[in-house]
C-alpha positions as CSV (number, residue, x, y, z in Angstrom):
1,M,94.4,104.7,72.6
2,K,97.9,106.0,73.4
3,V,99.6,104.8,76.6
4,W,102.9,105.8,78.1
5,L,104.6,103.0,80.1
6,P,108.0,103.0,81.9
7,I,108.8,99.4,80.9
8,H,110.7,98.3,77.7
9,N,109.2,95.6,75.5
10,P,105.8,96.3,77.1
11,E,103.8,93.9,75.0
12,Q,106.1,91.0,75.9
13,V,106.4,92.0,79.5
14,L,102.6,92.5,80.0
15,G,101.7,89.3,78.1
16,G,99.8,91.2,75.4
17,L,97.9,94.5,75.2
18,P,94.2,95.2,75.1
19,E,92.9,95.8,71.6
20,G,93.4,99.3,70.3
21,V,96.2,100.1,72.8
22,E,99.4,101.6,71.5
23,V,102.4,102.1,73.8
24,D,105.2,104.6,73.9
25,V,108.0,103.9,76.4
26,Y,109.1,106.7,78.7
27,D,111.2,105.7,81.7
28,G,112.2,109.2,82.6
29,S,115.4,109.3,80.6
30,G,115.9,111.4,77.6
31,D,113.2,113.5,75.9
32,P,109.6,112.5,76.3
33,P,107.8,110.8,73.4
34,A,106.4,113.0,70.6
35,S,102.9,111.7,71.4
36,I,102.5,114.0,74.4
37,D,99.3,115.5,73.0
38,E,97.8,112.0,72.4
39,V,98.6,110.0,75.5
40,E,95.5,109.1,77.6
41,F,97.0,106.7,80.2
42,Y,100.3,107.6,81.8
43,V,102.3,105.4,84.1
44,P,105.3,107.4,85.5
45,P,108.4,105.4,86.5
46,Y,108.8,104.3,90.1
47,T,110.7,107.3,91.4
48,L,110.5,110.3,93.7
49,A,113.7,111.8,92.5
50,Q,112.8,112.7,88.9
51,P,110.3,115.6,89.1
52,E,110.4,115.9,85.3
53,V,108.4,112.7,84.9
54,W,105.4,114.3,86.6
55,E,106.0,118.0,85.7
56,I,105.1,117.1,82.1
57,I,101.6,115.9,83.1
58,P,99.9,119.3,82.6
59,R,101.2,119.3,79.0
60,M,99.3,116.1,78.2
61,R,96.1,117.5,76.5
62,S,94.3,114.1,76.1
63,L,95.2,112.7,79.5
64,K,92.6,110.7,81.3
65,V,94.4,108.6,83.8
66,V,97.7,108.7,85.8
67,Q,98.6,105.4,87.3
68,L,101.4,105.6,89.9
69,L,103.7,102.8,91.0
70,T,104.1,104.3,94.4
71,A,101.6,104.1,97.3
72,G,102.3,107.8,98.1
73,F,100.9,110.3,95.7
74,E,101.4,113.7,97.4
75,H,104.4,114.4,95.1
76,V,102.3,114.0,91.9
77,R,98.9,115.4,92.9
78,P,99.7,119.1,92.4
79,Y,100.4,118.3,88.7
80,V,97.3,116.3,87.9
81,P,94.7,118.5,86.2
82,Q,91.1,118.5,87.4
83,G,89.1,115.8,85.6
84,V,92.1,113.4,85.3
85,T,91.9,110.2,87.4
86,L,94.8,109.6,89.7
87,C,95.4,106.0,90.9
88,N,98.1,104.9,93.4
89,A,99.7,101.6,93.9
90,R,98.0,100.6,97.2
91,G,99.0,97.1,98.1
92,L,102.0,96.9,95.7
93,H,104.6,97.6,98.3
94,D,103.0,96.3,101.5
95,T,105.2,93.2,101.6
96,A,108.5,95.0,100.9
97,T,107.8,98.0,103.2
98,S,106.6,95.8,106.1
99,E,109.8,93.6,105.6
100,L,111.9,96.8,106.0
101,A,110.0,98.0,109.0
102,L,110.6,94.7,110.8
103,T,114.2,94.7,109.7
104,L,114.8,98.2,111.1
105,M,113.1,97.2,114.4
106,L,115.2,94.1,114.8
107,A,118.4,95.8,113.7
108,V,118.2,98.5,116.3
109,L,116.8,96.4,119.1
110,R,119.4,93.7,118.6
111,G,122.3,96.2,118.1
112,V,123.2,95.3,114.5
113,P,124.7,98.7,113.7
114,D,127.1,98.2,116.7
115,F,128.0,94.7,115.4
116,V,128.9,96.1,112.0
117,R,131.0,98.9,113.5
118,A,132.8,96.3,115.7
119,Q,133.4,94.0,112.8
120,D,134.8,96.9,110.7
121,A,137.2,97.7,113.6
122,G,138.1,94.0,114.1
123,E,137.0,94.1,117.8
124,W,134.9,91.6,119.7
125,R,132.4,93.7,121.6
126,F,129.9,91.6,123.6
127,S,126.7,93.5,124.5
128,F,123.3,92.8,126.1
129,Q,120.5,94.0,123.8
130,S,116.8,94.7,124.5
131,G,115.3,92.5,121.7
132,L,111.8,92.6,120.4
133,A,110.0,89.9,122.4
134,D,107.5,91.1,125.0
135,K,107.5,94.6,123.7
136,T,104.5,96.7,122.8
137,V,104.5,98.0,119.2
138,L,102.2,100.9,118.2
139,I,101.4,101.1,114.5
140,V,100.4,104.6,113.6
141,G,98.6,104.4,110.2
142,Y,96.8,101.1,110.2
143,G,96.1,100.7,106.5
144,S,97.3,97.9,104.2
145,I,101.0,98.5,105.1
146,G,100.2,98.7,108.8
147,A,98.3,95.4,108.6
148,A,101.2,93.8,106.8
149,I,103.6,95.0,109.5
150,E,101.4,93.4,112.2
151,Q,101.2,90.2,110.3
152,R,105.0,89.9,110.3
153,L,105.2,90.8,114.0
154,Q,102.9,87.9,115.0
155,P,105.7,85.3,115.6
156,F,107.7,87.8,117.8
157,E,105.5,87.6,120.9
158,V,104.7,91.3,121.0
159,E,101.6,93.3,121.9
160,V,100.3,95.4,119.0
161,L,98.4,98.7,119.3
162,R,96.7,100.1,116.2
163,V,95.9,103.7,115.3
164,A,94.4,105.1,112.1
165,R,92.6,108.3,111.0
166,S,89.2,106.6,111.1
167,P,88.7,104.5,114.3
168,R,87.1,101.1,114.0
169,D,86.9,97.9,115.9
170,G,90.4,97.1,117.2
171,V,91.8,100.3,115.8
172,A,91.9,103.6,117.7
173,G,91.8,107.1,116.1
174,Y,94.5,109.6,116.1
175,E,92.9,111.3,119.1
176,S,94.0,108.2,121.2
177,L,97.7,108.8,120.6
178,P,98.3,110.7,123.8
179,E,97.2,107.8,125.9
180,L,98.8,105.1,123.7
181,L,102.2,106.6,123.1
182,P,103.5,106.1,126.7
183,R,102.6,102.4,126.5
184,A,104.7,101.7,123.4
185,D,108.3,100.4,123.2
186,V,108.2,100.8,119.4
187,V,106.2,103.3,117.4
188,V,106.0,102.6,113.7
189,L,104.8,105.4,111.3
190,A,103.0,104.1,108.2
191,V,100.6,107.1,107.6
192,P,100.2,108.8,104.2
193,L,101.5,112.4,104.0
194,T,98.5,114.7,104.3
195,E,97.9,118.1,105.8
196,E,96.7,116.2,108.9
197,T,99.9,114.1,109.2
198,R,102.5,116.6,108.2
199,G,104.4,117.4,111.3
200,M,102.4,114.9,113.4
201,V,105.5,113.7,115.2
202,D,106.4,116.9,116.9
203,E,107.9,117.8,120.3
204,K,104.6,116.9,122.1
205,F,104.3,113.6,120.3
206,L,107.9,112.6,121.0
207,A,107.7,113.8,124.7
208,R,104.8,111.3,125.2
209,M,106.9,108.4,124.1
210,K,108.5,106.4,126.9
211,D,112.2,106.6,127.7
212,G,114.2,104.3,125.5
213,A,111.4,103.9,122.9
214,L,112.2,103.4,119.3
215,L,110.6,105.4,116.5
216,V,110.5,103.7,113.1
217,N,109.4,105.8,110.1
218,V,108.5,104.0,106.9
219,A,105.9,106.7,105.9
220,R,107.2,110.0,104.7
221,G,109.9,112.3,106.1
222,P,107.8,115.4,106.7
223,V,105.5,113.4,109.1
224,V,108.3,113.9,111.6
225,V,109.6,117.3,112.7
226,T,113.3,116.7,112.2
227,D,114.6,119.3,114.7
228,A,112.4,117.9,117.5
229,L,113.7,114.3,116.7
230,L,117.3,115.5,116.7
231,T,116.8,116.9,120.2
232,E,115.5,113.6,121.5
233,L,118.2,111.6,119.8
234,A,121.0,113.9,121.2
235,S,119.6,113.5,124.7
236,G,119.7,109.7,124.4
237,R,116.1,109.4,125.5
238,L,114.8,108.0,122.3
239,R,116.1,105.9,119.4
240,A,115.0,106.1,115.7
241,A,115.2,104.0,112.5
242,L,114.3,106.1,109.5
243,D,113.7,104.9,105.9
244,V,112.5,108.5,105.1
245,T,113.8,111.8,106.2
246,D,113.0,115.5,105.9
247,P,114.8,116.8,103.9
248,E,115.3,114.0,101.4
249,P,117.8,113.1,100.2
250,L,119.8,114.2,103.2
251,P,122.6,116.6,102.3
252,P,126.0,115.3,103.3
253,D,126.4,117.9,106.1
254,H,122.9,117.3,107.7
255,P,123.1,116.6,111.4
256,L,120.9,113.5,111.1
257,W,123.9,111.6,109.6
258,R,125.9,112.1,112.7
259,A,123.2,112.0,115.3
260,P,123.5,109.3,118.0
261,N,120.9,106.5,118.4
262,V,119.6,106.6,114.8
263,L,119.7,104.1,111.9
264,I,119.0,105.5,108.4
265,S,118.1,103.6,105.3
266,M,117.7,105.5,102.1
267,H,114.0,105.3,101.2
268,T,114.3,101.7,100.2
269,G,110.9,100.5,101.6
270,G,109.5,99.3,98.3
271,A,112.8,98.8,96.4
272,T,113.0,95.0,96.2
273,A,112.8,92.4,93.5
274,A,109.1,92.0,94.2
275,A,108.3,95.5,93.0
276,F,108.7,94.9,89.2
277,P,106.4,91.8,88.7
278,R,103.8,93.2,91.1
279,G,103.9,96.5,89.2
280,V,103.5,94.7,85.9
281,R,100.4,92.9,87.3
282,L,98.9,96.2,88.4
283,I,99.5,97.9,85.1
284,R,98.1,95.0,83.2
285,E,94.9,95.0,85.3
286,Q,94.4,98.7,85.1
287,L,94.9,98.8,81.3
288,H,92.4,96.0,80.7
289,R,89.9,97.7,83.0
290,Y,90.4,101.1,81.3
291,A,90.1,99.6,77.7
292,A,87.0,97.7,78.7
293,G,85.4,100.8,80.3
294,Q,85.4,99.1,83.8
295,P,86.0,101.0,87.0
296,L,89.7,101.4,87.9
297,I,91.1,100.3,91.3
298,N,93.0,102.5,93.8
299,V,91.4,105.7,92.6
300,I,92.4,108.6,94.8
301,T,89.5,110.7,96.1
302,G,89.8,113.3,98.8
303,E,93.0,113.1,100.8
304,Y,93.2,109.3,100.5
């Protein structure tokens, strides 16, 4: 069985390979391996910025499985032929993404960007900041990442509200957003990008947020209507912390770069030292499952 992996020295890194598995390494650089007609199991590199690594998928005549190293899969799905199993990396980036969500909240609410600017200018600028304690945080998209965000919020003495596509005990549905948004001091977006969530955060959504509230987006850029957010930021009514944007990457002349009341990180939610060893564990488990004819985990069916 031919497998394409994005890691060098795969047998050593994975601690051995299942019997009968042969690996070609393809990390997105250079020409793809000559075994493109033979590969059954393909793991693209962890990237959203190299479309060539998934545009070659339709050329793989023997392909059976595409295993992503990202939780999101909307960028790859159009290239996966019918009958090929697509698996995402659900759970792989929960820790790193929730770390960043909390970092962005604290940075904005404690005024860290202003501190950095003052330090760069060599000026002592004392200021009173709102902080996180006693705030209400609304998590929109209460899946594994949303749950990890709440876990990290627990020591900060906040009230947490939860919203997901499918309501359940303790978690409201999307239809409850109009009544919950006015209660939240911080709104965190952790939804997948689907037809339902694309443009979810529009003028009406933002208008329902309370004055001075903070929007944190660690989901996907197109969940937010950028022009609507720019209007709210310019007015000073809302603040934002964005790990993802629309468009992405932002062109140098895009108004979001110069908008007031916004902190932008550059889609770094999962990009920590924890990503590689956790990705290796996922690849190892999936390869052994596939070679043994066992069910794979994180199989994408429907929109999720």
